[in-house]
Backbone of each chain as ProteinMPNN parsed JSONL, in Angstrom:
{"seq_chain_A": "DIQMTQSPSSLSASVGDRVTITCRASQSINYFLNWYQQKPGTAPNLLIYETSSLQRGVASRFSGSGSGTDFTLTISGLQPEDFATYYCQQSYGTPYTFGQGTKLEIK", "coords_chain_A": {"N_chain_A": [[148.116, -36.825, 136.686], [151.215, -37.478, 134.994], [153.103, -34.95, 133.687], [154.825, -34.313, 130.689], [157.404, -32.435, 129.443], [158.892, -31.201, 126.641], [161.83, -29.768, 125.216], [163.796, -28.088, 122.727], [160.699, -26.954, 121.096], [160.952, -26.889, 118.413], [163.678, -27.234, 116.134], [166.465, -26.281, 114.289], [168.979, -27.652, 112.325], [172.108, -28.782, 110.936], [173.332, -31.26, 108.608], [175.496, -33.54, 110.076], [175.752, -32.183, 112.465], [175.65, -32.132, 116.087], [172.977, -32.747, 118.141], [170.771, -31.986, 120.852], [167.953, -32.941, 122.646], [165.692, -32.162, 125.16], [163.785, -33.485, 127.906], [161.43, -33.135, 130.376], [159.977, -34.396, 133.289], [157.029, -34.084, 135.291], [157.109, -35.207, 137.746], [159.165, -37.556, 139.545], [160.159, -40.193, 137.459], [161.751, -42.304, 137.64], [163.666, -44.407, 135.729], [162.027, -44.736, 133.602], [161.678, -43.839, 130.784], [161.12, -43.15, 127.448], [162.038, -42.762, 123.99], [160.893, -41.636, 120.827], [160.879, -41.565, 117.248], [159.269, -39.866, 114.665], [158.288, -39.799, 111.356], [156.77, -37.906, 108.687], [153.528, -39.071, 107.905], [153.934, -41.647, 108.787], [154.043, -44.261, 111.32], [155.135, -43.745, 114.718], [158.504, -44.57, 115.766], [160.283, -46.592, 117.936], [163.141, -45.476, 119.559], [164.894, -45.256, 121.815], [164.752, -46.9, 124.899], [163.807, -47.066, 128.372], [165.391, -44.91, 129.32], [168.173, -45.068, 128.367], [168.717, -47.273, 126.776], [169.395, -48.631, 123.671], [167.2, -49.262, 121.102], [166.806, -52.268, 119.229], [168.264, -52.299, 116.054], [168.41, -49.574, 115.723], [170.342, -46.738, 114.899], [173.642, -46.148, 116.174], [174.303, -43.53, 116.659], [172.333, -42.334, 118.035], [171.552, -41.556, 121.356], [170.675, -41.775, 124.833], [170.085, -40.219, 128.019], [169.902, -39.529, 131.579], [167.785, -39.256, 134.542], [165.253, -39.732, 137.038], [163.712, -36.834, 136.843], [164.693, -35.429, 134.671], [165.759, -35.67, 131.352], [167.616, -36.55, 128.388], [167.893, -36.673, 124.833], [170.294, -37.416, 122.523], [171.67, -36.795, 119.383], [174.314, -37.704, 117.552], [176.11, -36.419, 115.051], [174.271, -35.711, 112.77], [172.189, -37.179, 110.322], [170.756, -37.118, 106.998], [168.345, -38.578, 107.081], [167.472, -38.246, 109.66], [165.936, -36.077, 110.117], [163.025, -35.199, 111.472], [160.185, -35.663, 113.676], [160.444, -35.797, 117.182], [159.548, -37.586, 120.074], [159.225, -37.789, 123.592], [158.323, -40.162, 126.136], [156.722, -41.242, 129.066], [156.775, -44.277, 130.846], [156.278, -44.923, 133.387], [153.936, -44.91, 134.832], [150.39, -45.322, 134.372], [148.076, -42.73, 133.399], [149.982, -43.267, 130.524], [152.136, -40.825, 129.284], [153.052, -38.447, 126.783], [155.624, -36.255, 125.589], [155.271, -33.036, 123.972], [156.463, -33.048, 121.571], [159.306, -32.579, 119.399], [160.278, -30.894, 116.64], [162.596, -31.547, 114.263], [164.409, -29.853, 112.007], [165.922, -29.223, 108.783], [168.629, -27.046, 108.509]], "CA_chain_A": [[148.852, -37.317, 135.542], [152.577, -36.991, 134.863], [153.263, -34.108, 132.497], [156.135, -34.392, 130.051], [157.674, -31.19, 128.724], [160.068, -31.277, 125.785], [162.38, -28.534, 124.669], [162.855, -27.089, 122.238], [159.592, -27.474, 120.306], [161.506, -27.065, 117.075], [165.128, -27.111, 116.119], [167.081, -26.33, 112.97], [170.356, -28.115, 112.412], [172.714, -29.203, 109.669], [173.89, -32.605, 108.561], [176.77, -33.615, 110.785], [175.662, -31.535, 113.773], [175.239, -32.867, 117.292], [171.824, -32.057, 118.71], [170.251, -32.519, 122.101], [166.559, -32.63, 122.966], [165.479, -32.46, 126.564], [162.442, -33.867, 128.325], [161.311, -33.015, 131.829], [158.756, -34.953, 133.857], [156.491, -33.278, 136.4], [157.504, -35.912, 138.963], [160.167, -38.567, 139.23], [159.702, -41.381, 136.735], [162.863, -43.251, 137.713], [164.328, -44.473, 134.424], [161.004, -45.188, 132.662], [161.557, -42.797, 129.776], [161.34, -43.689, 126.106], [162.101, -41.772, 122.91], [160.393, -42.089, 119.531], [161.045, -40.723, 116.068], [158.149, -40.001, 113.743], [158.381, -39.107, 110.078], [155.423, -37.608, 108.172], [152.76, -40.146, 107.292], [154.314, -42.966, 109.297], [153.899, -44.457, 112.757], [156.369, -43.522, 115.493], [159.464, -45.669, 115.849], [160.995, -46.547, 119.209], [164.594, -45.307, 119.426], [165.548, -45.463, 123.099], [163.835, -47.257, 125.977], [164.374, -47.031, 129.715], [166.339, -43.794, 129.364], [169.447, -45.113, 127.646], [168.895, -48.513, 126.012], [169.15, -48.439, 122.25], [166.333, -50.288, 120.531], [167.425, -53.062, 118.169], [168.171, -51.763, 114.699], [168.553, -48.117, 115.728], [171.735, -46.32, 114.724], [174.339, -45.855, 117.429], [174.448, -42.085, 116.846], [171.294, -41.943, 118.977], [171.817, -41.962, 122.727], [169.81, -41.154, 125.825], [170.612, -40.171, 129.375], [169.044, -38.861, 132.558], [167.121, -40.049, 135.563], [164.355, -38.93, 137.865], [162.799, -35.949, 136.117], [165.341, -34.762, 133.537], [166.267, -36.643, 130.39], [168.049, -35.989, 127.115], [168.163, -37.475, 123.652], [171.374, -36.808, 121.757], [171.979, -37.364, 118.075], [175.689, -37.298, 117.253], [176.369, -36.562, 113.624], [172.972, -35.793, 112.109], [172.101, -37.685, 108.951], [169.542, -36.593, 106.343], [167.151, -39.327, 107.476], [167.124, -37.959, 111.053], [165.046, -34.925, 110.212], [161.753, -35.808, 111.845], [159.693, -35.193, 114.968], [160.853, -36.689, 118.26], [158.684, -37.549, 121.255], [159.542, -38.576, 124.773], [157.141, -40.794, 126.727], [156.988, -41.921, 130.328], [156.05, -45.531, 131.059], [156.339, -45.171, 134.833], [152.594, -45.22, 135.301], [149.293, -44.845, 133.53], [148.101, -42.732, 131.95], [151.266, -42.984, 129.91], [152.055, -39.508, 128.676], [154.085, -38.091, 125.837], [155.943, -34.862, 125.397], [154.53, -32.423, 122.872], [157.203, -33.266, 120.334], [160.335, -31.657, 118.933], [160.444, -31.042, 115.197], [163.975, -31.303, 113.866], [164.386, -29.449, 110.6], [167.207, -28.96, 108.151], [168.993, -25.622, 108.447]], "C_chain_A": [[150.252, -36.706, 135.522], [152.685, -36.191, 133.57], [154.695, -34.205, 131.996], [156.328, -33.147, 129.199], [158.977, -31.316, 127.955], [160.54, -29.885, 125.409], [163.607, -28.848, 123.832], [161.68, -27.745, 121.506], [160.007, -27.686, 118.857], [162.973, -26.689, 117.098], [165.608, -27.195, 114.68], [168.544, -26.712, 113.121], [170.826, -28.582, 111.039], [173.208, -30.628, 109.755], [175.277, -32.571, 109.204], [176.753, -33.002, 112.172], [175.349, -32.557, 114.876], [174.1, -32.076, 117.929], [171.352, -32.785, 119.964], [168.828, -32.029, 122.302], [166.35, -33.022, 124.422], [164.005, -32.734, 126.85], [162.416, -33.826, 129.848], [159.957, -33.549, 132.274], [158.326, -34.139, 135.066], [156.715, -33.95, 137.755], [158.506, -36.982, 138.566], [159.532, -39.776, 138.543], [160.8, -42.444, 136.704], [163.576, -43.257, 136.367], [163.342, -44.823, 133.304], [160.684, -44.12, 131.613], [161.969, -43.372, 128.433], [161.32, -42.554, 125.091], [161.655, -42.413, 121.595], [160.737, -41.057, 118.452], [159.817, -40.941, 115.174], [158.391, -39.155, 112.503], [156.98, -38.925, 109.517], [154.778, -38.824, 107.523], [153.103, -41.539, 107.76], [154.099, -43.037, 110.801], [155.214, -44.124, 113.46], [157.215, -44.781, 115.557], [160.256, -45.519, 117.153], [162.495, -46.482, 118.973], [165.322, -45.779, 120.684], [164.48, -45.87, 124.11], [164.568, -47.265, 127.304], [165.59, -46.101, 129.776], [167.504, -43.913, 128.394], [169.671, -46.37, 126.819], [168.478, -48.295, 124.564], [168.301, -49.587, 121.718], [167.067, -50.979, 119.377], [167.193, -52.429, 116.809], [168.32, -50.257, 114.593], [170.037, -47.741, 115.688], [172.361, -45.855, 116.029], [174.594, -44.367, 117.643], [173.354, -41.523, 117.772], [171.677, -42.426, 120.372], [170.896, -41.194, 123.672], [170.453, -41.193, 127.193], [169.6, -39.474, 130.277], [168.546, -39.813, 133.621], [166.206, -39.128, 136.363], [163.376, -38.105, 137.049], [163.392, -35.352, 134.846], [166.078, -35.75, 132.653], [166.692, -35.933, 129.106], [168.179, -37.073, 126.061], [169.227, -36.728, 122.871], [171.546, -37.552, 120.443], [173.343, -36.819, 117.685], [175.984, -37.532, 115.782], [175.08, -36.763, 112.849], [173.098, -36.29, 110.673], [170.808, -37.169, 108.317], [168.268, -37.283, 106.789], [166.699, -39.039, 108.911], [166.176, -36.778, 111.199], [163.613, -35.433, 110.307], [161.271, -35.141, 113.129], [159.997, -36.245, 116.022], [159.944, -36.476, 119.472], [159.319, -38.337, 122.391], [158.228, -39.111, 125.35], [157.537, -41.447, 128.045], [156.132, -43.192, 130.411], [156.13, -45.934, 132.537], [154.969, -45.569, 135.368], [151.542, -44.671, 134.364], [148.604, -43.655, 134.178], [149.497, -42.415, 131.419], [151.155, -41.675, 129.143], [153.283, -39.233, 127.829], [154.411, -36.609, 125.954], [155.222, -34.341, 124.161], [155.241, -32.573, 121.53], [158.222, -32.178, 120.057], [160.538, -31.912, 117.447], [161.846, -30.616, 114.817], [163.993, -31.055, 112.365], [165.794, -29.173, 110.088], [167.449, -27.446, 108.092], [169.416, -25.281, 107.013]], "O_chain_A": [[150.458, -35.577, 135.967], [152.391, -36.701, 132.489], [155.648, -34.181, 132.775], [155.507, -32.845, 128.333], [160.04, -31.513, 128.545], [159.747, -28.949, 125.299], [164.374, -29.753, 124.161], [161.671, -28.962, 121.319], [159.476, -28.556, 118.166], [163.439, -25.938, 117.955], [165.198, -28.086, 113.936], [169.259, -26.152, 113.952], [170.033, -28.75, 110.113], [173.471, -31.142, 110.842], [176.102, -31.705, 108.917], [177.646, -33.27, 112.976], [174.864, -33.66, 114.628], [174.241, -30.888, 118.219], [171.506, -33.997, 120.116], [168.539, -30.843, 122.146], [166.783, -34.089, 124.857], [163.114, -32.277, 126.135], [163.27, -34.408, 130.516], [158.922, -33.199, 131.708], [159.158, -33.575, 135.777], [156.527, -33.321, 138.796], [158.673, -37.277, 137.383], [158.513, -40.305, 138.988], [160.791, -43.351, 135.873], [164.044, -42.213, 135.913], [163.753, -45.164, 132.195], [159.58, -43.577, 131.565], [163.022, -43.995, 128.299], [160.676, -41.525, 125.297], [161.988, -43.559, 121.293], [160.864, -39.861, 118.714], [159.39, -42.076, 114.961], [158.662, -37.957, 112.589], [156.085, -39.708, 109.835], [155.389, -39.513, 106.706], [152.619, -42.519, 107.194], [153.986, -42.013, 111.474], [156.283, -44.214, 112.857], [156.717, -45.899, 115.422], [160.821, -44.462, 117.434], [163.059, -47.324, 118.274], [166.243, -46.593, 120.619], [163.417, -45.251, 124.171], [165.785, -47.444, 127.36], [166.667, -46.486, 130.231], [167.801, -42.963, 127.67], [170.731, -46.514, 126.211], [167.372, -47.842, 124.273], [168.658, -50.754, 121.875], [167.841, -50.356, 118.651], [166.07, -52.068, 116.459], [168.354, -49.715, 113.489], [170.868, -48.354, 116.359], [171.701, -45.251, 116.875], [175.06, -43.978, 118.714], [173.442, -40.384, 118.231], [172.079, -43.577, 120.545], [170.408, -40.111, 123.349], [171.256, -42.075, 127.497], [168.601, -38.916, 129.822], [168.841, -41.008, 133.607], [166.369, -37.908, 136.361], [162.338, -38.605, 136.616], [162.651, -34.817, 134.021], [166.895, -36.547, 133.114], [166.192, -34.856, 128.782], [168.524, -38.219, 126.35], [169.077, -35.539, 122.589], [171.564, -38.782, 120.404], [173.508, -35.612, 117.507], [176.095, -38.669, 115.323], [174.821, -37.849, 112.331], [173.982, -35.879, 109.922], [169.867, -36.82, 109.03], [167.217, -36.647, 106.87], [165.655, -39.532, 109.337], [165.672, -36.514, 112.29], [163.067, -36.009, 109.366], [161.872, -34.179, 113.607], [159.827, -37.441, 115.785], [159.62, -35.347, 119.839], [159.878, -39.413, 122.181], [157.156, -38.57, 125.079], [158.562, -42.123, 128.13], [154.942, -43.186, 130.095], [156.061, -47.113, 132.884], [154.847, -46.438, 136.231], [151.765, -43.69, 133.655], [148.553, -43.58, 135.405], [150.114, -41.425, 131.813], [150.176, -41.452, 128.43], [154.385, -39.708, 128.107], [153.572, -35.809, 126.369], [154.637, -35.111, 123.4], [154.678, -32.258, 120.482], [158.037, -31.018, 120.424], [160.922, -33.009, 117.042], [162.237, -29.467, 115.024], [163.642, -31.923, 111.565], [166.722, -28.924, 110.858], [166.58, -26.678, 107.678], [169.764, -24.135, 106.728]]}, "seq_chain_B": "EMQLVESGGGLVQPGRSLRLSCVASGFTFEDSVIHWVRQAPGKGLEWVSGIRWNIGSMDYAASVKGRFTISRDNAKNSLYLQMNSLRDEDAALYYCVKALRDNWAAGFDYWGQGTLVTVSS", "coords_chain_B": {"N_chain_B": [[157.754, -62.221, 111.286], [156.783, -59.56, 113.336], [153.577, -58.114, 113.385], [151.019, -55.674, 113.294], [147.737, -54.936, 112.513], [145.408, -52.569, 111.987], [141.874, -51.842, 111.8], [138.562, -50.616, 110.965], [138.098, -47.925, 111.354], [136.561, -44.754, 110.451], [134.05, -42.426, 109.244], [131.991, -40.908, 111.591], [129.098, -39.818, 113.344], [128.87, -37.361, 115.98], [128.306, -38.684, 119.235], [127.677, -41.21, 118.375], [128.683, -44.698, 117.854], [131.661, -46.741, 117.416], [133.673, -49.494, 116.442], [136.939, -50.46, 116.751], [139.401, -52.631, 115.369], [142.23, -54.787, 115.809], [144.511, -56.837, 114.398], [146.897, -59.202, 115.235], [150.095, -60.6, 114.466], [152.857, -62.889, 114.289], [153.871, -63.018, 116.859], [153.522, -64.184, 120.285], [150.441, -63.804, 121.182], [148.881, -64.146, 123.478], [150.49, -63.669, 125.658], [151.108, -61.064, 125.594], [151.327, -57.447, 125.978], [149.242, -54.96, 125.0], [148.414, -51.852, 123.543], [146.309, -48.998, 122.829], [147.004, -46.102, 121.056], [146.542, -42.738, 120.218], [146.454, -40.159, 117.671], [145.684, -37.017, 116.955], [144.948, -35.148, 113.973], [147.824, -33.531, 112.869], [148.731, -33.224, 115.44], [150.097, -34.216, 118.709], [150.978, -37.317, 120.403], [148.772, -39.508, 122.131], [148.141, -41.644, 124.753], [145.638, -44.102, 124.986], [144.408, -46.528, 125.907], [145.108, -49.702, 127.484], [145.907, -53.217, 127.64], [146.639, -56.042, 129.559], [147.353, -58.976, 128.315], [147.498, -61.676, 129.355], [146.493, -61.649, 131.966], [144.32, -60.163, 131.718], [143.851, -57.613, 132.679], [143.077, -54.126, 132.442], [143.396, -50.689, 131.393], [142.593, -47.18, 131.225], [142.702, -43.965, 129.621], [141.724, -40.948, 131.243], [140.142, -39.354, 129.669], [138.655, -41.04, 128.089], [137.57, -42.982, 129.661], [134.876, -44.956, 130.704], [133.543, -44.548, 128.344], [134.926, -45.827, 126.314], [135.88, -49.194, 125.586], [138.239, -51.68, 125.985], [139.089, -54.807, 124.6], [139.66, -58.349, 124.007], [140.307, -61.115, 121.788], [141.561, -64.047, 122.045], [141.625, -66.314, 120.434], [141.42, -65.336, 117.922], [143.597, -63.763, 117.712], [143.231, -61.043, 118.172], [142.574, -57.635, 118.979], [140.378, -55.248, 120.371], [138.689, -52.069, 120.253], [136.051, -50.675, 121.593], [134.203, -47.925, 120.971], [132.158, -45.655, 122.349], [129.616, -43.065, 122.47], [130.908, -40.995, 120.98], [133.003, -38.138, 120.604], [133.807, -34.885, 119.241], [136.476, -34.439, 119.836], [137.585, -36.936, 119.857], [138.389, -37.585, 117.372], [140.9, -38.89, 115.399], [143.962, -40.546, 114.393], [144.165, -43.85, 115.11], [146.344, -45.932, 116.714], [147.398, -49.27, 117.099], [149.463, -50.753, 119.41], [152.338, -52.553, 120.505], [153.749, -53.536, 123.596], [157.133, -53.299, 124.606], [158.979, -56.232, 125.173], [156.777, -57.36, 126.291], [156.081, -56.033, 128.563], [154.387, -54.232, 131.015], [155.214, -51.712, 131.96], [156.697, -50.312, 129.863], [158.276, -49.168, 126.818], [156.885, -48.741, 123.484], [157.237, -50.999, 121.046], [156.348, -52.033, 118.629], [154.235, -50.86, 116.124], [151.057, -50.479, 114.602], [149.742, -49.495, 111.368], [147.788, -47.708, 111.743], [144.377, -46.55, 112.092], [141.952, -44.406, 110.85], [139.811, -42.266, 112.57], [137.074, -40.253, 112.147], [135.114, -37.731, 113.431], [132.174, -36.24, 112.94], [129.358, -34.208, 112.2]], "CA_chain_B": [[157.797, -60.783, 111.508], [155.664, -59.058, 114.119], [152.757, -57.18, 112.638], [149.737, -55.257, 113.859], [146.955, -54.336, 111.442], [144.166, -51.998, 112.492], [140.775, -51.584, 110.878], [137.335, -50.207, 111.634], [137.924, -46.482, 111.4], [135.64, -44.197, 109.481], [133.339, -41.196, 109.599], [130.881, -41.196, 112.493], [128.512, -38.609, 113.936], [129.028, -37.245, 117.446], [127.345, -39.45, 120.015], [127.544, -42.569, 117.869], [129.692, -45.678, 118.268], [132.531, -47.35, 116.41], [134.558, -50.498, 117.026], [138.205, -50.663, 116.05], [140.003, -53.954, 115.505], [143.664, -54.901, 115.556], [144.906, -58.242, 114.264], [148.327, -59.348, 115.476], [150.744, -61.806, 113.955], [154.305, -62.935, 114.454], [154.299, -63.12, 118.254], [152.568, -64.895, 121.14], [149.458, -62.796, 121.56], [148.294, -64.371, 124.805], [151.418, -63.19, 126.685], [151.536, -59.708, 125.252], [150.682, -56.232, 126.46], [148.892, -54.193, 123.807], [147.786, -50.573, 123.848], [145.843, -48.091, 121.778], [147.55, -44.74, 121.134], [145.932, -41.968, 119.131], [147.114, -38.923, 117.251], [144.81, -36.129, 116.202], [145.656, -34.594, 112.815], [148.774, -32.464, 113.132], [148.974, -33.1, 116.876], [150.983, -35.187, 119.318], [150.533, -38.666, 120.707], [148.008, -39.659, 123.37], [147.792, -43.01, 125.137], [144.191, -44.235, 125.16], [144.023, -47.696, 126.7], [146.004, -50.83, 127.355], [145.432, -54.467, 128.222], [147.596, -57.119, 129.798], [146.629, -60.074, 127.717], [147.422, -62.94, 130.091], [145.675, -61.526, 133.175], [143.092, -59.49, 131.342], [143.63, -56.296, 133.295], [143.085, -53.063, 131.455], [143.403, -49.34, 131.928], [142.105, -46.19, 130.263], [142.894, -42.539, 129.857], [140.546, -40.334, 131.849], [139.316, -38.743, 128.625], [137.823, -42.046, 127.424], [137.044, -43.94, 130.64], [133.427, -44.968, 130.736], [133.011, -44.49, 126.982], [135.658, -46.786, 125.496], [136.153, -50.486, 126.207], [139.231, -52.498, 125.29], [138.837, -56.232, 124.809], [140.509, -59.2, 123.181], [139.865, -62.463, 121.404], [142.801, -64.795, 121.868], [141.511, -67.277, 119.342], [141.566, -64.607, 116.655], [144.746, -62.863, 117.831], [142.657, -59.742, 117.88], [142.313, -56.634, 120.006], [139.296, -54.366, 119.941], [138.387, -50.874, 121.037], [134.68, -50.24, 121.402], [134.15, -46.5, 121.284], [130.782, -45.163, 122.424], [129.429, -41.635, 122.771], [132.074, -40.325, 120.402], [133.036, -36.681, 120.637], [134.672, -34.28, 118.236], [137.886, -34.547, 120.247], [138.06, -38.311, 119.669], [138.859, -37.736, 115.994], [142.349, -39.118, 115.409], [144.486, -41.807, 113.868], [144.308, -44.746, 116.243], [147.371, -46.949, 116.521], [147.523, -50.442, 117.968], [150.907, -50.83, 119.663], [152.771, -53.636, 121.395], [154.744, -53.126, 124.583], [158.434, -53.954, 124.54], [159.184, -57.373, 126.074], [155.497, -57.67, 126.939], [156.19, -55.427, 129.88], [153.413, -53.153, 131.159], [155.908, -50.433, 132.128], [157.723, -50.335, 128.826], [157.982, -48.457, 125.588], [156.081, -49.429, 122.471], [158.214, -51.324, 120.019], [155.709, -52.305, 117.346], [153.06, -50.031, 115.869], [150.352, -50.695, 113.356], [149.747, -48.347, 110.469], [146.762, -46.788, 112.225], [143.078, -46.458, 111.437], [141.511, -43.027, 111.061], [138.454, -42.015, 113.042], [136.626, -38.881, 111.936], [133.848, -37.488, 114.114], [131.608, -35.028, 112.367], [127.947, -34.295, 111.849]], "C_chain_B": [[156.555, -60.354, 112.292], [154.891, -58.017, 113.317], [151.466, -56.914, 113.375], [148.978, -54.532, 112.756], [145.616, -53.882, 112.003], [143.125, -51.856, 111.391], [139.586, -51.063, 111.681], [137.107, -48.711, 111.726], [136.932, -46.006, 110.347], [135.036, -42.909, 109.982], [132.125, -41.557, 110.449], [130.377, -39.882, 113.081], [128.793, -38.551, 115.432], [127.917, -38.008, 118.16], [127.179, -40.889, 119.566], [128.711, -43.439, 118.301], [130.492, -46.192, 117.08], [133.366, -48.398, 117.124], [135.786, -50.672, 116.155], [138.712, -52.072, 116.335], [141.494, -53.873, 115.202], [143.992, -56.385, 115.526], [146.422, -58.321, 114.362], [148.851, -60.637, 114.865], [152.231, -61.721, 114.248], [154.789, -62.954, 115.894], [153.183, -63.798, 119.047], [151.609, -63.895, 121.754], [149.039, -62.928, 123.018], [149.206, -63.879, 125.931], [151.702, -61.699, 126.562], [150.752, -58.628, 125.979], [150.471, -55.336, 125.248], [148.142, -52.932, 124.232], [147.176, -49.96, 122.592], [146.41, -46.703, 122.074], [146.94, -43.969, 119.974], [146.681, -40.676, 118.871], [146.138, -38.118, 116.414], [145.6, -35.513, 115.059], [146.548, -33.421, 113.19], [149.158, -32.286, 114.589], [149.91, -34.201, 117.377], [150.289, -36.499, 119.626], [149.827, -38.713, 122.059], [147.717, -41.132, 123.608], [146.31, -43.075, 125.482], [143.828, -45.354, 126.132], [145.046, -48.788, 126.501], [145.436, -52.051, 128.059], [146.584, -55.433, 128.382], [146.887, -58.396, 129.391], [146.409, -61.244, 128.667], [146.593, -62.838, 131.365], [144.432, -60.697, 132.927], [142.851, -58.151, 131.993], [143.799, -55.218, 132.251], [143.047, -51.704, 132.137], [143.051, -48.368, 130.81], [142.568, -44.794, 130.632], [141.602, -41.97, 130.415], [139.579, -39.808, 130.787], [138.385, -39.744, 127.945], [137.184, -43.029, 128.395], [135.534, -43.813, 130.725], [132.78, -44.908, 129.365], [133.651, -45.544, 126.086], [135.876, -48.066, 126.293], [137.145, -51.254, 125.355], [138.938, -53.958, 125.588], [139.7, -57.034, 123.84], [139.787, -60.478, 122.814], [141.125, -63.246, 121.089], [142.752, -65.72, 120.656], [141.723, -66.62, 117.985], [142.783, -63.7, 116.656], [144.337, -61.417, 117.595], [142.385, -58.927, 119.131], [141.232, -55.716, 119.465], [139.241, -53.116, 120.816], [136.979, -50.438, 120.667], [134.582, -48.799, 121.882], [132.702, -46.032, 121.211], [130.761, -43.666, 122.724], [130.588, -40.8, 122.249], [131.894, -38.816, 120.38], [133.944, -36.154, 119.526], [136.146, -34.529, 118.555], [138.432, -35.974, 120.179], [138.58, -38.554, 118.249], [140.381, -37.819, 115.968], [142.676, -40.355, 114.601], [144.769, -42.687, 115.08], [145.3, -45.857, 115.896], [147.206, -48.068, 117.553], [149.022, -50.647, 118.164], [151.204, -51.931, 120.668], [153.841, -53.117, 122.336], [156.007, -53.969, 124.449], [158.528, -55.05, 125.587], [157.919, -57.729, 126.843], [155.46, -57.164, 128.373], [155.233, -54.25, 129.973], [154.11, -51.796, 131.232], [157.054, -50.331, 131.129], [157.309, -49.481, 127.646], [157.248, -49.343, 124.604], [156.964, -49.716, 121.261], [157.619, -51.693, 118.673], [154.412, -51.506, 117.248], [152.387, -50.507, 114.587], [150.433, -49.445, 112.496], [148.696, -47.305, 110.853], [145.474, -46.873, 111.432], [142.458, -45.12, 111.839], [140.044, -42.961, 111.471], [138.144, -40.53, 112.863], [135.261, -38.719, 112.582], [133.294, -36.151, 113.619], [130.14, -35.247, 112.043], [127.729, -33.881, 110.389]], "O_chain_B": [[155.431, -60.732, 111.961], [155.475, -57.156, 112.659], [150.891, -57.805, 113.999], [149.513, -53.615, 112.133], [144.798, -54.694, 112.436], [143.455, -51.762, 110.209], [139.6, -51.068, 112.912], [136.032, -48.272, 112.134], [136.521, -46.766, 109.469], [135.448, -42.366, 111.007], [131.326, -42.413, 110.068], [131.152, -38.948, 113.288], [128.938, -39.589, 116.077], [126.755, -37.982, 117.752], [126.605, -41.704, 120.289], [129.609, -42.991, 119.015], [130.078, -46.098, 115.924], [133.73, -48.215, 118.285], [135.685, -50.992, 114.971], [138.477, -52.627, 117.408], [141.953, -53.015, 114.448], [143.779, -57.1, 116.505], [147.14, -57.603, 113.666], [148.135, -61.633, 114.765], [152.789, -60.639, 114.431], [155.996, -62.911, 116.136], [152.063, -63.965, 118.562], [151.937, -63.222, 122.731], [148.862, -61.926, 123.71], [148.738, -63.69, 127.053], [152.462, -61.144, 127.355], [149.67, -58.865, 126.517], [151.426, -54.997, 124.549], [147.34, -52.955, 125.165], [147.484, -50.348, 121.465], [146.309, -46.2, 123.193], [146.835, -44.494, 118.866], [147.426, -40.173, 119.713], [145.807, -38.501, 115.292], [146.817, -35.37, 115.17], [146.082, -32.435, 113.76], [149.828, -31.317, 114.945], [150.438, -34.998, 116.602], [149.173, -36.758, 119.175], [150.234, -38.043, 123.009], [147.116, -41.794, 122.762], [145.789, -42.208, 126.183], [143.044, -45.156, 127.06], [145.762, -48.817, 125.5], [144.598, -51.939, 128.954], [147.395, -55.622, 127.475], [145.942, -58.837, 130.045], [145.295, -61.754, 128.786], [146.037, -63.842, 131.811], [143.59, -60.542, 133.812], [141.757, -57.598, 131.877], [144.563, -55.369, 131.297], [142.708, -51.595, 133.315], [143.186, -48.674, 129.625], [142.794, -44.483, 131.802], [140.515, -42.451, 130.098], [138.363, -39.814, 130.978], [137.423, -39.341, 127.291], [136.34, -43.829, 127.993], [134.988, -42.713, 130.808], [131.589, -45.188, 129.233], [132.995, -46.091, 125.201], [136.036, -48.034, 127.513], [136.93, -51.458, 124.16], [138.578, -54.304, 126.713], [140.377, -56.477, 122.976], [138.8, -60.867, 123.439], [141.69, -63.125, 120.001], [143.744, -65.877, 119.944], [142.149, -67.263, 117.026], [142.99, -62.944, 115.707], [145.023, -60.668, 116.899], [142.02, -59.452, 120.183], [141.171, -55.439, 118.267], [139.689, -53.116, 121.962], [136.738, -49.905, 119.584], [134.843, -48.496, 123.046], [132.098, -46.018, 120.139], [131.752, -43.086, 123.168], [131.175, -40.002, 122.98], [130.799, -38.296, 120.169], [134.743, -36.894, 118.953], [136.953, -34.794, 117.665], [139.619, -36.192, 120.421], [139.145, -39.609, 117.964], [141.066, -36.922, 116.46], [141.794, -41.105, 114.182], [145.529, -42.303, 115.97], [145.124, -46.606, 114.935], [146.913, -47.821, 118.723], [149.771, -50.709, 117.189], [150.41, -52.199, 121.569], [154.726, -52.36, 121.937], [155.954, -55.176, 124.213], [158.199, -54.832, 126.753], [157.984, -58.327, 127.916], [154.883, -57.789, 129.263], [155.252, -53.365, 129.117], [153.643, -50.831, 130.627], [158.225, -50.272, 131.506], [156.141, -49.119, 127.498], [157.02, -50.527, 124.849], [157.383, -48.804, 120.548], [158.325, -51.666, 117.665], [153.604, -51.487, 118.177], [153.048, -50.886, 113.621], [151.099, -48.47, 112.845], [148.708, -46.178, 110.359], [145.476, -47.223, 110.251], [142.445, -44.754, 113.015], [139.165, -43.519, 110.814], [138.864, -39.667, 113.365], [134.348, -39.496, 112.304], [133.87, -35.089, 113.853], [129.735, -36.343, 111.657], [126.596, -33.89, 109.907]]}, "name": "protein", "num_of_chains": 2, "seq": "DIQMTQSPSSLSASVGDRVTITCRASQSINYFLNWYQQKPGTAPNLLIYETSSLQRGVASRFSGSGSGTDFTLTISGLQPEDFATYYCQQSYGTPYTFGQGTKLEIKEMQLVESGGGLVQPGRSLRLSCVASGFTFEDSVIHWVRQAPGKGLEWVSGIRWNIGSMDYAASVKGRFTISRDNAKNSLYLQMNSLRDEDAALYYCVKALRDNWAAGFDYWGQGTLVTVSS"}
């Protein structure tokens, strides 16, 4: 199975900050990397697919980059509604695997 | 509007069975790729199983292979997950999710609200 490792596991930031979350795959997954946001009590929401494509309806302050094994999610100009948990996921091959999550909290 | 609605969760004893259902609306079910993803309380996300609707191929996580069976009923726009020999570690919120652009190797763009499975004696 492909292991996905996110860092950091938690992060404190302020409104307006630029934050970066990283995700590393245990083997190359080409560009098949997706990012989700999950708020308490709700289902995850797809933000970025295939490394850098912004899902319809997602704010442009979210961006993704990377290839192979190393990927990043960047949020430029944090908004109050962005405080949530973020997961990366590889869709290169089954079993599809997720990172352990990064909890973004208000400083 | 695309929608996925799960049902069938509940409290079940270890070793027993449960069948989850997911009813889809707002898209062409027969061409879609649908998965089950679960989340144990306070934990992360785990892919469980997926099915390519139009060719009927399916796949499972190792942790459930041989115990869980994914199936579909096109006429009812419904997806099912038959869960047998349930274990404590199967307790989770089970989400029905649709693959982006009906692509097997894609992210999940629509999620149901989830149905909770509790395994306890």
